[in-house]
N, C-alpha and C positions, 0 to 999 in steps of 0.2 A: 304269634301275630299273623295276621293273614291281609293279604292284599285286599280284599273287601273292606277290612276295617281302616286300612289306609285310606281308601278311595272314600269312605263315609265320613273320617275326621277331616280330610281336605276340604270337601263339599261343605259339610256342616260348618266349619270354621270359616268359610270363603277363602281358603288358601288356594291362592292362583297358580302355585309353582306347579308346571306342567309334570314335573318329574315325579310326583305322588299319583297321579291319575292317569296319565297319557302313555302308554306303554309302547306306542310308536314313537314318542319322541323320547321316551327312557332309553330306548335301544340304541339311540344314536349319540347317547352321553358315554362317559367314561365308566358308569355302572352298569349300563346295557340292561337292565331293568329296573322298576319302580323303586325308589329308595322310601323306607318308612318316614313318616313325618316324625321330626325330632320331638317335638312336644307329646306326641302319642307316647314315644317311648318312655318319656318322662311319667306322663299320666300312669302308663301301666305299672313301673317300676315303684312308684310312691303307693301305688294301689295295692301293690304286691306285699309292699311291708306293713300295711294297716292293720294286719292281724294282731302283730306284735305292739303297735303303735295306737290301737283303736281309741284309745282314752286322751287322744290328744284334742286340742280344743281348736288350733289353729297352726298352719305354717308360719313361722314368724318371719324369716327372710331365708333366701337361697344365697349362699355366698360364691358358689360357681356351679354351673353344669357344663360338663366336659363330655362331648359325644366323641368317643375315641375311636369307634371303629363302625361301618355301616351296619344297618338293619334292613333286612328285605322280608318280604311276605313269605311265611314258610318256618322262619326262623322261630326257636323256642329260647325264651328269656329266663334267667334264673335271677333271683334278687337276693343280694347280702347286704345287711346294713351293720356298720361299724358304729358304736356308741364311743364318740370323741370324749365329750365331757357332759358330765352332769351338773348342773348349774343349782344353787341354793333356792330351797322352795320360796315362793312369793305368798303374801299375807292372803292372796285371793285365793289358797289352796292348791295352786298350779306349780309347776316345775319345769324349767327349759332344759331342753337337750341338745347338744350339737352333735349330729349325724353325718355319715358318709353312706349313702345307697350307691351300691354299685350292681350295674346289670351285665351278666354273663350270658354268651350265646351257648348253643349246644355243642360248640367245638371248644368250649372253655376259654374264649376270647372275651375279654372286658369291652363292652359296647358302650358303657356310659358312666360315669360317675358324677354324683351330684351331692354337693356339699350344703346341709342346710340346717335350719333350727326350729324346732317346734316347741309349742307349749302344751303340757298334758296335765291331767287331773291327778293329784297325789292318792295315794290310797284312801286317807282320811276322808278326801270329799266323795268316795264312792261307798262309805261304810254302810250305807244301807242295802246295798247288795248282799252283805253277810260275808263271813270268812271264806277265804278261798278252800277249794276242796284240796285234801292234803293225800288222796289216794294217789299212789303212783301212776295207774292207768288213766287219770286223768290230766296228766301233764302235759301243758300246752307245748312245752319245747323237750327235745331230747339233745344231749352233750355229744358232739363229735369227740373224735380223738384228738383233734387239734383244738378242743375246746370252744369251737363255734356251737352255737344253739339252734337247731334246726327245727321250725315249726311242724306241728303235727296237725293231721286233718282227718279228724274221725278215729273211731275206736276200731281195734280189731275184734272179732267175733269172741276170743277168750276174755274180752274185758266188758262185754254185755251182760248185764244181771237182770233175770225177769222181775219185773215189779219196779225197777227203777223209772223215775220220771225226769226229763230233761225239758227246761225252757230255754229255747233257741234264740241267739242272738246274732245280729242285729234283729229288731224288730222291721215291718216294712210298709211305707206309706205309699198310697197308689194316687198317682196322677191322672188329671183329666184325658192326657194324650194317650193314657194306656189302654184306655177303652176302646178308643178307636183303632190303635195301633194294632194291638193283639187280636182284636175281632177281624179287622182287614186281612190280617196274615192267616187267620184260621178260615179265612173266606165264610165268614158268619156275618149275615146282613141284617141281623136283628136290629130294629130301629133304635131300641134305647140304649144301645152303644154308641150311637153316632148323633142322635137327634135330640139336642138340649130342649127344645121345645114340646117334644113328646114327652119327654122325661118331666119336664115341669107341668105338662096339663095331667100327668098321672101322679103328681103329689110328690115326685122326687126334686130334690134341689140339685142334684148332680148327677152326671151320667153313669151308668150301672158298669162295673167292671165284670167284663166275661168270666163266668163261671169257670171255663176251662183253664183261663190265666190264673184264676185263684188257685186251682188245683196245682199248676206247674209251679207257682212261685211257693206254696206251702209246702210242696215236696223240697225243693230247692233250700228253703230256709233250714232244712234237718241236715243238710249234707255236712255241717260242722261236726255234727255226731255222727252221721252215716256216711262219712267219706270214703270208707274203705269197702263201700259196696259195690258188689260185681254187676249185678242187675236186678230190676224189680221184677218179681215174678207175677205180681198183679196187686189190685186194689179190690176190697169187698167193703159193703156196706157205707158207701160214700153218701155223706148226708148234708145238703146244704141248708143251711138256718138263715141268719140274717143276711139281706143282701150287702155286698161290698160296693160302697160308693166312692167315687174319688174323693180323695181327702181322708178317707179311713185309713186307720194303721192296724195292722194285723200282729198279734203275738201268736207264736206256734209253740206247742210243747208236743213232745212224744213219750210214750211210755212204751216199755220193752214187754210184751205180753209173754211170749215164749222164745225158747231157743232150742234147736235141735241140731244134729250131726246130719250130713249130707252123704248119703250112701254112694252117689255118683261123682261127687267131688270132693276128695279128702283135702285140699287145701282151703276149703271153705266150709261155712256152717249156714245154716239157715235160720232168720231172725223173723219173728212176727210181732209188729208194732202198731201203735193206734195212735194216730196223731190229730191234734184238736188245735183248732185256730180261731180265736177270739179278737174282736175288734176292740178300740179304746173303751167301749160303753161295757165292754166284759160280756157283749152277747156273742154266743157262737155262731160262727159263719160257716164253718166247714168240719166234718170229722169223717175219718176214714181208718181202715184198717189195712196193712199192708205188708205183704211177706217179700222178703227179699233174700239174696245170697250176699255173705260178707267173707272178705278173705280171713284166714287165719295167719298168725305170724309163721315166718319162716322162709325158706326159698322158693316156695310157689307164689309169694306176693310179688306184684311188680313195683311196690314201692321204694325200697331198699335199692333196687336197680336203676330206678329213674331219678333217683336223688331226693326222695320224699321221706 
């Protein structure tokens, strides 16, 4: 959690409590530094739980939100969720779960406990996605010695196979504000990212999303597969197709082209992949080939040491 996020959340929500954004004021309180907005902590913890519970339809209710220890900028939070009860499925193909999500900081101290109920789709409601992959290398969770299931992010180098194609989830819909925001942050003053009248005069119904932001989002959507990447070595054959407009949704897929050992990094391997992004009309918007270092399993990997 960062103090910049703290300030942004307070200002975006019109939170007038100076403790979150006024460091001079905070130094004169018992905390002596800005305290993280409690609801930002709640947002983050439930967001961190969404990989396991991503098929939820809604939060039904929250029984209690207990903030048990302060959170400050610079703290690292881990989220653990206990499934307290699985209710009987409903006729609409959903089932309710009673959960407790706990937030734990880098010192092992519980900072928040949230008791809540969600509604989520049953397997039958998502049958069009096909059967789950049974290969152990695709396990979404690994079991700890105490029985807790730890979410996994990405495949190790040994788990990659040349020729396999992965469709990434979730898809990504682009909002009009993103065109202006990310062009401005890139110091790009190209008019069709900002000027709706100009876009309309050129036959476009919406603002254009900057192509550099499309490249960034497309690479980011692959991180659930390639989450154990050390670094990107570079892109080649970057081809832009159909323009991405505000309101468009991209689906991204990656195919593993080749794998080879690294002579300089024995704890890592080198993967070459090709990534393709298509819009909701199945038009290709972007394709590229990328080479990257990927961690192998073993003591040289930072994942187990960091609790992932």
